[in-house]
Structures are given as C-alpha cells and as structure tokens.
NURODO-237389 format. One record per residue (C-alpha): residue in one letter; x, y, z. Coordinates in pm, whole numbers, padded with zeros to 5 digits, always signed. Example, Ala and Ser with C-alpha at 12.3 -4.5 7.8 and 13.67 -1.06 7.14 Angstrom:
2
A+01230-00450+00780 S+01367-00106+00714 
//
This chain:
89
X-02836+04286+04237 X-02685+04237+04585 X-03023+04108+04713 X-03024+03842+04439 X-02678+03733+04526 X-02762+03719+04898 X-03064+03506+04816 X-02864+03255+04611 X-02602+03235+04882 X-02869+03181+05141 X-03022+02901+04932 X-02692+02735+04883 X-02599+02754+05247 X-02932+02618+05352 X-02899+02320+05113 X-02544+02260+05231 X-02656+02275+05602 X-02972+02083+05560 X-02855+01796+05346 X-02630+01625+05600 X-02890+01658+05873 X-03157+01509+05646 X-02922+01219+05548 X-02823+01155+05908 X-03194+01132+06009 X-03265+00889+05728 X-02960+00678+05826 X-03054+00674+06191 X-03406+00568+06097 X-03286+00286+05880 X-03060+00149+06157 X-03360+00126+06393 X-03534-00131+06174 X-03483-00483+06296 X-03433-00744+06026 X-03643-01052+06016 X-03440-01356+06125 X-03718-01617+06095 X-03544-01960+06031 X-03817-02078+05804 X-03780-01770+05584 X-03407-01819+05572 X-03443-02183+05484 X-03685-02098+05199 X-03450-01850+05055 X-03156-02084+05069 X-03371-02348+04896 X-03468-02102+04628 X-03098-02008+04589 X-03005-02376+04549 X-03283-02429+04293 X-03176-02123+04087 X-02810-02234+04101 X-02903-02583+03988 X-03124-02467+03706 X-02858-02221+03588 X-02593-02492+03590 X-02821-02727+03387 X-02889-02450+03142 X-02523-02366+03103 X-02443-02742+03049 X-02698-02755+02774 X-02560-02437+02616 X-02208-02582+02642 X-02318-02908+02473 X-02486-02719+02187 X-02188-02502+02131 X-01966-02805+02121 X-02199-02961+01861 X-02209-02643+01661 X-01823-02627+01665 X-01812-02988+01540 X-02050-02917+01259 X-01848-02611+01156 X-01527-02822+01162 X-01698-03079+00934 X-01813-02807+00693 X-01459-02660+00684 X-01332-03010+00606 X-01576-03052+00329 X-01508-02718+00169 X-01415-02747-00200 X-01228-02485-00388 X-01371-02416-00747 X-01119-02308-00995 X-01328-02300-01320 X-01413-01931-01344 X-01069-01777-01334 X-00921-01616-01653 
//
C-alpha cells in the first residue's frame, strides 16, 4: 500500500516539476520565431480587411432597410385590424 502511495506521489511530483519546464521551453521556442513583415502582405491584408468591412456594412444596411420595411408593413396591418363582434353570446 505504501509503495502504491509512493508511486502516485512520484507521478504527481514529476508532473508538477516537468510541466513548467515544458511550458517554458515551448514559450522560448515561440519567441524565437521571427514574424513576416513583408509590406506587400500587410497591404493585401489591409485591403482584405477593408473589403470585408465594406461588404459587412452594405449587408447591414440592406438588413436594416428590410427590417424598416417589415416594421412599416406590420404597422399597416395593425392599423387595418378589425374587431369582429358577431360571435359573442
């Protein structure tokens, strides 16, 4: 029973000791990677961002116009609503 407990404690200690070392190595390896700063790539990405923003704004304008039209039609239907009183006792 003591051997099993010692084994579990050894496993837990090894995980606790090795995890920070492993994470530190991964972090140090990621900081050594140099980012690409090619101006043409950055310009293409900015153009794509502008295109996406413009397309999104146009779509939102269309949705807004359709919602306003829908609200106007609902208001017209509410104005045209008629109460029927013939079936009450």
